[in-house]
C-alpha positions in Angstrom: -12.2 1.0 -0.6 -14.3 0.8 -3.7 -12.2 0.9 -6.8 -14.2 1.5 -10.0 -12.8 0.2 -13.3 -11.4 2.8 -15.7 -13.9 4.1 -18.2 -13.1 2.6 -21.6 -13.9 5.8 -23.5 -11.4 7.9 -21.5 -7.8 8.1 -22.8 -5.0 6.3 -20.8 -2.3 8.6 -22.2 -2.7 12.4 -22.9 -1.6 14.0 -26.1 1.6 15.2 -24.4 2.5 11.6 -23.5 1.7 11.8 -19.8 -0.7 9.4 -18.0 -4.2 10.7 -18.0 -5.4 11.7 -14.5 -8.3 9.2 -14.1 -6.0 6.3 -15.2 -3.2 7.6 -12.9 -5.5 7.7 -9.9 -6.9 4.2 -10.7 -3.3 2.8 -11.0 -2.4 4.3 -7.7 -5.4 2.8 -6.0 -4.5 -0.7 -7.4 -0.9 -0.3 -6.4 -1.9 0.6 -2.8 -3.7 -2.7 -2.5 -0.6 -4.8 -2.8 0.8 -6.7 0.2 4.3 -5.6 1.1 6.7 -8.4 1.9 10.0 -8.5 3.7 12.1 -10.5 6.2 11.3 -9.5 9.8 8.9 -7.1 11.4 8.0 -3.9 9.6 7.9 -2.0 12.9 10.5 0.7 12.8 11.7 -0.2 9.3 8.8 0.2 6.8 6.9 3.4 6.1 3.4 2.9 4.6 -0.1 4.3 4.7 -2.8 3.1 7.1 -4.4 -0.2 6.2 -1.3 -1.5 4.3 -0.7 -5.2 4.8 2.8 -6.6 5.3 3.9 -10.3 5.2 7.0 -11.3 7.1 8.6 -14.0 4.9 10.8 -15.1 7.9 7.9 -15.2 10.4 6.9 -18.3 12.2 3.4 -19.5 13.2 1.3 -16.6 14.4 3.9 -14.0 13.4 3.5 -13.5 9.7 0.9 -10.8 8.8 1.0 -7.2 10.0 -1.3 -4.2 9.3 -0.4 -0.6 9.5 -2.9 0.7 12.1 -1.5 4.2 13.0 -0.3 6.9 10.7 2.8 7.3 12.8 3.9 7.0 16.4 5.8 9.9 17.9 6.1 11.4 14.4 7.8 8.3 13.0 5.9 7.0 9.9 7.8 3.6 10.2 5.9 2.9 13.5 2.3 1.9 14.0 2.3 -1.7 12.7 0.4 -4.4 14.6 0.6 -8.2 14.3 -2.7 -9.7 13.2 
C-alpha cells in the first residue's frame, strides 16, 4: 500500500469542526498499518482486515507473528489468521 503524505495546503479540520476527508483517509491508512498485539493466538478471537499483523506477546519461538490471510472463514471474521 502506498500512502502519500497529506498535502500541506489542505485543511486538517473543516469549518464545522469535523476532520477533513483527505486527512481522515490518511489517518485511517496509517492506523491500519499498526501491528495488533495480544496474549495468545488471534484465531477465533480477533477480527481484522486482510494483511493485518498480530504479535502474540505470550508466544514462544516460532509462534509469535500472525497475518490475517482470509477475510473470514465460514462467515466468521475472527478466523483466517496464519502463523508466519
